[in-house]
Structure formats: structure tokens, C-alpha cells
C-alpha positions in Angstrom: 49.9 -48.1 -47.5 46.6 -49.6 -46.6 46.4 -51.0 -43.1 45.3 -54.6 -42.8 42.4 -55.6 -40.6 41.8 -58.8 -38.7 38.1 -59.2 -39.1 37.2 -62.6 -40.5 34.1 -62.4 -42.8 33.2 -65.5 -44.6 35.4 -66.2 -47.6 33.4 -68.0 -50.3 36.2 -69.7 -52.2 37.9 -70.9 -49.0 34.8 -71.6 -46.8 34.8 -75.3 -47.4 33.6 -77.7 -44.7 35.8 -78.0 -41.7 39.1 -79.7 -42.8 39.4 -83.3 -42.0 42.6 -84.5 -40.3 44.3 -87.0 -42.4 47.0 -88.4 -40.1 47.0 -91.9 -41.6 47.5 -90.6 -45.1 50.2 -88.2 -43.9 52.1 -90.9 -42.0 52.0 -93.3 -44.9 53.3 -90.6 -47.2 56.1 -89.7 -44.9 57.1 -93.4 -44.4 57.2 -94.1 -48.1 59.0 -90.9 -48.9 61.6 -91.4 -46.1 62.3 -95.0 -47.1 62.8 -94.2 -50.8 65.0 -91.1 -50.0 67.1 -93.1 -47.5 67.5 -95.9 -50.0 68.8 -93.6 -52.7 71.0 -91.7 -50.2 72.8 -95.0 -49.6 72.8 -96.2 -53.2 74.0 -93.0 -54.7 77.7 -93.0 -55.1 78.0 -89.7 -56.9 76.6 -86.2 -56.4 73.5 -84.6 -57.9 75.8 -82.0 -59.5 79.2 -80.5 -58.9 77.9 -77.7 -56.6 76.6 -80.4 -54.3 80.2 -81.7 -53.9 81.5 -78.2 -53.2 78.9 -77.5 -50.5 79.7 -80.9 -48.9 83.4 -80.1 -48.9 82.7 -76.7 -47.2 80.7 -78.4 -44.5 83.3 -81.2 -44.2 86.1 -78.9 -43.4 84.2 -76.1 -41.5 85.1 -77.4 -38.0 88.8 -77.2 -38.8 88.4 -74.0 -40.7 85.5 -71.9 -39.2 85.8 -69.3 -41.9 83.8 -71.7 -44.1 80.8 -71.1 -41.8 80.5 -67.5 -43.2 81.8 -68.2 -46.7 79.7 -66.3 -49.2 79.9 -69.0 -51.8 79.1 -71.8 -49.4 76.2 -69.9 -47.8 76.2 -69.8 -44.0 72.7 -71.3 -43.6 73.6 -74.3 -45.7 77.1 -74.8 -44.2 75.9 -74.4 -40.6 73.1 -76.9 -41.2 75.4 -79.5 -42.6 78.6 -79.0 -40.6 77.8 -81.5 -37.8 76.2 -84.2 -40.0 79.3 -83.9 -42.3 81.6 -84.3 -39.4 79.7 -87.2 -37.8 78.4 -89.1 -40.9 80.2 -87.8 -44.0 78.2 -87.6 -47.2 75.5 -89.9 -45.8 75.1 -87.8 -42.7 74.5 -84.7 -44.8 71.9 -86.6 -46.9 70.1 -87.8 -43.8 70.0 -84.2 -42.5 68.4 -83.1 -45.9 65.8 -85.8 -45.5 65.0 -84.7 -41.9 64.4 -81.1 -43.2 62.3 -82.4 -46.1 60.1 -84.4 -43.8 59.8 -81.4 -41.4 58.7 -79.3 -44.4 56.0 -81.9 -45.2 54.7 -81.6 -41.6 54.7 -77.8 -41.8 53.0 -77.8 -45.2 50.3 -80.1 -43.7 49.7 -77.6 -40.8 49.6 -74.6 -43.2 47.0 -76.5 -45.3 44.9 -77.1 -42.2 45.0 -73.4 -41.2 44.0 -72.5 -44.7 40.9 -74.7 -44.4 41.9 -77.2 -47.1 39.5 -80.0 -46.9 42.1 -82.7 -47.4 45.3 -81.1 -45.9 47.3 -84.2 -46.3 47.2 -83.8 -50.0 49.6 -80.8 -49.7 52.5 -82.8 -48.2 51.8 -85.7 -50.5 52.1 -83.4 -53.6 55.2 -81.9 -52.1 56.8 -85.4 -51.7 55.7 -86.2 -55.2 57.7 -83.4 -56.8 60.6 -85.2 -58.5 63.1 -82.4 -57.9 62.1 -82.2 -54.3 62.7 -85.9 -53.9 66.2 -85.9 -55.4 67.2 -82.9 -53.3 66.0 -84.6 -50.2 69.3 -86.6 -50.3 71.5 -83.9 -51.8 73.9 -81.4 -50.3 72.7 -78.2 -52.1 71.2 -75.0 -50.6 67.6 -75.4 -51.7 66.3 -77.7 -48.9 67.7 -75.6 -46.0 66.5 -72.4 -47.5 63.0 -73.8 -48.3 62.8 -75.1 -44.7 63.4 -71.7 -43.1 61.2 -69.9 -45.7 58.3 -72.4 -45.0 58.7 -71.8 -41.2 58.6 -68.1 -41.8 55.4 -68.4 -43.8 53.8 -70.6 -41.1 54.8 -67.9 -38.5 53.2 -65.2 -40.6 50.1 -67.3 -41.1 49.9 -67.7 -37.3 50.5 -63.9 -36.8 53.7 -64.5 -35.0 55.4 -61.5 -36.5 58.5 -61.7 -34.4 59.3 -65.3 -35.4 58.5 -64.4 -39.0 60.9 -61.5 -39.0 63.8 -63.5 -37.4 63.3 -66.4 -39.8 63.1 -64.2 -42.9 66.1 -62.2 -41.8 68.4 -65.2 -42.1 67.1 -66.4 -45.4 69.6 -64.4 -47.5 72.4 -66.4 -45.9 70.9 -69.4 -47.6 69.9 -68.2 -51.1 69.6 -64.8 -52.9 65.8 -65.2 -53.0 65.9 -64.3 -49.3 66.3 -60.6 -50.3 62.9 -60.8 -51.9 61.5 -62.3 -48.8 63.0 -59.5 -46.7 61.3 -56.9 -48.9 58.0 -58.7 -48.6 58.4 -59.1 -44.8 59.2 -55.4 -44.4 55.9 -54.5 -46.3 54.0 -57.0 -44.1 55.4 -55.5 -40.9 54.4 -52.0 -41.9 51.0 -53.1 -43.1 50.3 -55.0 -39.9 51.6 -52.1 -37.8 54.5 -54.1 -36.5 57.1 -51.6 -37.9 59.1 -51.9 -34.6 60.4 -55.3 -35.8 61.9 -53.8 -38.9 65.3 -53.2 -37.2 65.7 -57.0 -36.9 65.7 -57.6 -40.7 69.3 -56.4 -41.5 70.9 -57.8 -38.3 72.0 -61.2 -39.7 73.4 -59.6 -42.9 75.3 -57.0 -40.9 76.6 -59.8 -38.6 77.6 -61.9 -41.6 79.5 -59.0 -43.1 81.3 -58.2 -39.8 82.4 -61.8 -39.3 83.6 -62.0 -42.9 85.6 -58.8 -42.4 87.2 -60.3 -39.3 88.2 -63.4 -41.2 90.0 -61.1 -43.7 92.1 -59.6 -40.9 90.0 -56.4 -40.5 91.5 -54.6 -43.6 91.7 -50.9 -42.9 90.9 -50.0 -46.6 87.5 -51.6 -46.3 84.6 -50.8 -44.0 83.3 -53.9 -42.3 79.7 -53.4 -43.6 81.0 -53.5 -47.2 82.6 -56.9 -46.9 79.5 -58.8 -48.0 79.0 -56.5 -51.0 82.6 -56.8 -52.1 82.6 -60.6 -51.8 79.2 -61.2 -53.3 80.0 -63.9 -55.9 77.3 -63.5 -58.6 78.5 -61.8 -61.7 76.0 -59.1 -63.1 76.6 -60.5 -66.6 76.2 -64.3 -66.5 78.9 -66.5 -68.1 76.2 -69.1 -68.7 74.6 -67.1 -71.4 70.8 -66.7 -71.6 67.7 -68.4 -72.9 64.0 -68.1 -73.7 61.9 -66.2 -71.2 59.4 -69.1 -71.0 62.2 -71.6 -70.1 61.1 -72.1 -66.5 57.4 -72.2 -67.4 57.9 -75.1 -69.9 59.7 -77.0 -67.1 57.0 -76.6 -64.5 55.6 -80.1 -65.2 59.1 -81.5 -64.5 59.2 -79.6 -61.2 55.7 -80.6 -60.0 55.3 -84.0 -61.7 53.4 -84.2 -65.1 50.2 -85.6 -63.7 50.1 -83.0 -60.9 50.8 -80.0 -63.1 47.2 -79.5 -64.4 46.1 -78.7 -60.8 48.5 -75.8 -60.6 46.6 -73.2 -62.8 43.4 -74.1 -61.1 45.0 -73.6 -57.7 46.4 -70.2 -58.8 43.0 -69.0 -60.1 41.2 -70.1 -56.9 43.8 -68.5 -54.7 43.8 -65.1 -56.5 40.0 -65.1 -56.9 39.4 -65.8 -53.2 41.8 -63.2 -52.0 40.6 -60.4 -54.4 36.9 -61.0 -54.1 34.9 -58.3 -52.4 33.2 -59.2 -49.2 30.9 -56.6 -47.5 32.2 -54.0 -50.0 35.9 -54.6 -49.2 38.4 -56.8 -50.9 39.0 -59.9 -48.8 42.8 -59.5 -48.9 42.5 -56.4 -46.6 40.1 -57.9 -44.1 40.7 -61.6 -43.9 44.1 -63.1 -42.9 43.3 -66.5 -44.4 42.6 -64.9 -47.8 45.8 -62.8 -47.4 47.8 -65.9 -46.8 46.2 -67.7 -49.8 47.1 -64.8 -52.0 50.7 -65.0 -50.8 50.8 -68.8 -51.5 50.3 -67.9 -55.1 52.1 -64.6 -55.2 55.5 -65.7 -53.8 56.2 -68.6 -56.1 54.9 -66.8 -59.2 57.1 -63.8 -58.4 60.1 -66.0 -58.0 59.2 -67.7 -61.3 59.0 -64.3 -63.0 62.2 -63.0 -61.6 64.2 -66.0 -62.5 62.7 -66.0 -66.0 63.8 -62.4 -66.5 67.3 -63.1 -65.2 67.7 -66.1 -67.5 66.3 -64.3 -70.5 68.6 -61.3 -70.0 71.7 -63.3 -68.8 71.9 -61.6 -65.5 73.1 -62.5 -62.0 74.9 -65.7 -63.0 71.6 -67.5 -63.8 72.2 -70.7 -65.7 68.5 -71.6 -66.0 68.5 -74.4 -63.5 65.0 -75.6 -62.5 66.1 -76.1 -58.9 65.9 -72.4 -58.3 62.1 -72.7 -58.1 62.5 -75.5 -55.5 63.2 -72.8 -52.8 59.4 -72.5 -52.4 58.5 -76.1 -53.1 55.8 -76.2 -50.3 54.0 -73.3 -51.8 53.9 -75.0 -55.2 52.5 -78.0 -53.5 49.8 -76.0 -51.7 48.7 -74.5 -55.0 48.4 -77.9 -56.6 46.6 -79.3 -53.6 44.0 -76.4 -53.9 43.4 -77.2 -57.5 43.4 -81.0 -56.9 40.7 -80.6 -54.2 38.6 -78.5 -56.5 38.6 -81.1 -59.2 37.7 -83.9 -56.8 34.9 -81.9 -55.3 33.6 -80.6 -58.6 33.5 -84.1 -60.3 32.9 -86.1 -57.1 35.8 -88.3 -57.8 36.7 -91.2 -55.4 39.9 -92.1 -53.4 41.8 -88.8 -53.6 44.8 -90.0 -51.6 45.1 -93.3 -53.5 44.9 -91.6 -56.9 47.4 -88.9 -55.8 49.8 -91.6 -54.6 49.5 -93.5 -57.9 50.0 -90.3 -59.9 53.1 -89.6 -57.8 54.7 -92.8 -59.0 55.1 -91.7 -62.6 58.7 -90.4 -62.2 59.6 -93.9 -61.0 58.7 -95.3 -64.5 60.4 -92.4 -66.2 63.6 -93.2 -64.2 63.6 -96.7 -65.8 64.0 -95.2 -69.2 66.2 -92.3 -68.3 68.1 -93.0 -65.1 68.5 -90.1 -62.7 68.7 -92.0 -59.4 70.6 -93.4 -57.8 73.2 -90.7 -58.6 75.9 -92.3 -60.6 79.7 -91.7 -60.5 80.0 -89.7 -63.7 83.1 -89.4 -65.8 84.0 -86.1 -64.1 84.1 -87.9 -60.8 86.2 -90.7 -62.2 88.5 -88.1 -63.7 88.9 -86.5 -60.3 89.7 -89.9 -58.8 92.3 -90.6 -61.5 94.0 -87.3 -61.0 94.0 -87.8 -57.2 95.5 -91.3 -57.6 98.2 -90.0 -59.9 99.0 -87.2 -57.6 99.3 -89.5 -54.5 101.4 -92.2 -56.3 103.9 -90.1 -58.3 107.2 -90.1 -56.4 108.2 -86.7 -55.0 105.3 -84.9 -56.5 103.3 -84.3 -53.3 106.5 -83.3 -51.4 107.5 -80.8 -54.0 103.9 -79.5 -54.7 101.9 -80.1 -51.5 99.2 -77.6 -52.4 96.4 -78.3 -54.9 94.5 -75.7 -56.9 91.8 -77.3 -59.1 88.9 -76.0 -61.1 87.2 -79.4 -60.7 85.6 -79.9 -57.3 85.8 -83.7 -57.7 89.6 -83.5 -57.3 89.4 -81.8 -53.9 86.8 -84.4 -52.9 88.9 -87.4 -54.0 91.9 -86.0 -52.1 89.8 -85.0 -49.1 91.6 -81.6 -49.3 90.2 -78.3 -48.2 91.0 -75.7 -50.9 91.5 -72.9 -48.4 93.9 -74.8 -46.1 97.3 -73.2 -46.6 99.0 -76.5 -45.9 97.6 -78.6 -48.7 95.1 -76.4 -50.7 94.8 -73.3 -52.7 91.5 -71.6 -53.6 90.7 -71.6 -57.2 90.5 -68.1 -58.7 92.2 -65.5 -60.9 94.1 -63.9 -58.0 95.8 -67.1 -57.0 96.5 -68.1 -60.6 98.3 -64.8 -61.1 100.2 -65.2 -57.8 101.6 -68.7 -58.8 102.8 -69.4 -55.3 105.6 -71.9 -54.9 104.7 -75.5 -54.3 101.3 -75.4 -56.0 100.0 -77.9 -58.6 97.3 -76.4 -60.8 94.6 -78.6 -62.4 92.5 -76.9 -65.1 89.5 -78.3 -66.9 86.8 -76.8 -69.0 84.6 -76.1 -65.9 86.9 -73.1 -65.3 85.2 -71.3 -68.3 81.8 -71.0 -66.6 81.1 -70.0 -63.1 78.6 -67.8 -61.2 81.6 -65.7 -60.0 83.6 -63.8 -62.6 86.7 -64.1 -60.3 86.6 -67.9 -60.7 86.5 -67.9 -64.5 90.0 -68.6 -65.7 91.0 -69.2 -69.3 93.9 -71.4 -70.3 95.6 -68.4 -71.9 95.7 -66.6 -68.5 97.5 -69.6 -66.9 100.0 -69.7 -69.7 100.6 -66.0 -69.5 101.1 -66.1 -65.8 104.1 -68.5 -66.2 102.7 -71.8 -65.0 104.5 -74.9 -66.4 102.3 -77.4 -68.3 103.4 -81.0 -67.9 100.6 -82.9 -69.6 96.9 -83.9 -69.6 95.0 -86.6 -67.8 92.1 -87.9 -69.9 89.2 -90.1 -68.8 86.9 -90.9 -71.7 85.3 -87.6 -72.7 86.7 -85.6 -69.8 90.2 -84.2 -69.4 92.3 -82.1 -67.1 95.5 -80.1 -67.8 98.2 -80.3 -65.2 100.4 -77.3 -64.4 103.2 -76.7 -61.9 104.2 -73.4 -60.3 107.7 -72.3 -61.4 109.2 -73.2 -58.0 108.7 -76.1 -55.7 107.8 -75.8 -52.0 111.5 -75.7 -51.1 112.1 -72.9 -53.6 113.9 -75.0 -56.2 113.1 -74.5 -59.9 110.4 -76.8 -61.3 111.6 -79.9 -63.1 108.7 -81.2 -65.2 110.6 -84.4 -66.3 110.4 -85.7 -62.7 106.6 -86.2 -62.8 105.4 -88.4 -65.6 101.8 -87.8 -66.5 99.7 -90.9 -67.5 97.6 -89.1 -70.2 94.7 -91.4 -71.1 93.5 -93.3 -68.1 90.2 -94.4 -69.6 89.3 -98.1 -69.2 89.9 -100.4 -72.1 
């Protein structure tokens, strides 16, 4: 592999006038973004999606059940980030933590833009905050914001040539999202190319520690080597239950990710970044001699590679991809930096006025779109209302909770409404094929159509499997277009045979 040099010859495409500090524009952007995010965090009574509810519940119960901190499905980086906010402030505490990480990302993005010689570095965080998906995730409980924060810190460390910090940060990214494995491969190449190979041993340490701690939580099974625990428990099915779609699915949605009026700047930023890093200077390609050019190349290469990989996975129906645009959010600051590069070029080329004001006005377009198709504040959807209805029936039905104290549900909203941890042996049972087959005494099973699609094949359970296992169906609970089937294990918690007639099911609970 070619060794990278540290000489800094002039880089034509990046050698703009010395960047101006734009602290006022940055502070105004942060203030507006923080106020709008906090407003929606309080006003939103529902979750962005069902996975957000699940991640919140993992963090909510992690102090009482530390095994959640290393749960593969919950992601240790996400759960550890949210555990204290969840314990101290509940859902709002977690959302405020997300906002703090989003603002920190804006500040880091500003610093990266400065070091890359962007003439208007405050444009980068403004365009980051203007991303509609980034905004709604700034008050959500999902994995993208914690992962993007650590990945952005790692990129900043690389840009600053702090290879030890970069290595440590990249090493923990797989505990946040699968894209971290790509970053580990990239970091390994960088360490070798920069002659810092002696840091390579750090990269697998967090993964090995994660696997060892998981093995301990399983009671140190002798039939399994500790270093295989993570592999055995990896939840993503090779063949996705979500199906597949067109290879250009994510490309068509990029304007939604970046905001429609910001998207035209993206291809310009990509071309400028690649041209600057691949141009020959003194007979040598700038990528090999100039660290600024190298970083600018990576600003384009990393998000485009993630776009390409997710497009392939969705087109081929692999690795439980369901084509969600939020996958691309894990490198949101790099998308913003590319757009800022293109935005600056347009303003310089055509000598346009008031770049910050016009960028701010363009950033407001999602607000008008929200008036016609409401996304925020997050509403309480019928699935959530169904979960509440099931929980109310379960609490109020005489003898039901005493006879069947443990809940196993395919709908996360039911666990949330009951404030029950699914892995607590006192009042919960983890959803999955193994536990359905076991039909432990004293378990009430609540099945809905969500059980037919999941990233983990072990959590996909058909109705026929429940019937074949011997569960006793006692009725359905319906809320408008959502419904849930109620089953009882053949024996109560005391070991008595199930008596379905004791627990009347209300059936349709939809409002008149």
C-alpha cells in the first residue's frame, strides 16, 4: 500500500481565502434548532417509529437489568448513552440527550469545515440542522444520532491526525450500528497507510469485550466459546423478511434526506471534493501528499460508500434491510459538508448575496410541507392506542394478572403501556420463537401482524406456530385498523389448567 506523506502543497480546489469565523450565524442556527427540537420533544406524545419505543424501553430498564447494556438488539452504544437520561427524565430525558448530541455534532461539523478551509464554515452545521430527518431524530430514541456523534468525532480526530483517538472511537462504532464495521476496515487501512499500524490491536477490543460480557450474561455456557457469543446472537437475518426494492431507492430519496432545496448542492460538492483530492500537484496526486485533500476525499467517499452498500442490500433483500432512509443518517454531518462545499461554490461563482439568510430560508421548506402532511409532532398512532387498550384490559380484568403475570407481546407499545421489561422473569417474557415453543406457565401472549416482519429471523412468529405450540386463543382486541390476538399458556402461574372463560375479551375498543 502506498505510504501517505504529510507535505502540504497548495490545493487549487480547496485553496480558498482564509475561512471566516461565523460564530453569530452558528449560534443563531443552534438556538433556532434547539428551540424547535425541544418544542417537538415535549409536544410529541408518540414515537417516531416502533423501534424507538423498543430502544427507550431497553434504556428505561437497564439499571435494574444490566444485561440490557450489552444487548445486541438494543446496541450498547445507544443503550449506554440513554440509560441515565431515561432513568432521570423518562422519554423527555432521552430526547433531550439526543438534542445535546445533535448540537455537539453541529459544533464538530463547524470545526471540520474550518480545518477543511471552507470559506463559510457555519454553512455546514446550518445545512446539517436543515436536514429534515436529522431534525426529527434529534428528539428520537433511535441509534442513528449516538452512532453519528461518535463517527463524527472519529473523523475529526483523523482530520487532526490524532490516530489514537480515532482508533478508539472507530472501535466502538459497531456497538452502535452495523456501519461501524465498514469504519473499522477504513480505519485499519488508514493506520497502515499512515504508519500507525501499532494501534491496530485496539480495533477489535470493544467487540471482544462485548462478546465476553454477553457470554457472561448467558451463564458462561460451556458449549460456546466466549468470543463466538456476538456472532451467535447477531440479530440480522441474511435473507431479509422485508423483501427488496429498486437499486435506486435511496438515491431517489436523497432530496428528502438533505432537504429539497439543498440537494442540488450535493453533486457539486461531490465533484469538487473528488476533483480536489485526485488532482495532480507537482506530479503527485494530492490525496497522497496533502492531508486536507485526503480528508475531503473521505468526506465524499464514506457517505457514498454507505449509500452504495445499503442500495445493494435493499436491492438484493439482504441483512434485514427494509429500505429505511434513516440508515444514511449515520453520516449526516458528511452529507452536510458535501452540500456546504457545493453551496459555497455556487455563491462564489455567481456572486450571490446573503448566503446564511438564504440558506436559513431554504431550510424552512420542510415546515411548510409539514402543514400538508404532518410528521411532527409525533402523534399517538393507532398501534400505540391499541397497546394502551390491551394494557388497560390486562390490568382491569379480574384475576388475569395474578394467573398470568408475565407478558409476551410482538407489539412494543404493549410493553411500553404496561411499563414492563420483556426480559424480567417476574412480569415479562422476551418475544421470540424459542419462548413461543416453550409456552411457560403463567404467560399471556399478544400477537399482532408485526410479528411477521423483523430484522431477526428468531423474532418472526406466524400465527400457525402459536396454534401448533398449544397456546389457547381467547379472543382479539381491535382498535380501528389495528388488532391483537390474545393467547394464554396452557397453565396458570400456579400450575392450574387455563380457563379461558374467566377472562372476557372486549374485542372492538375503537371509539364511536
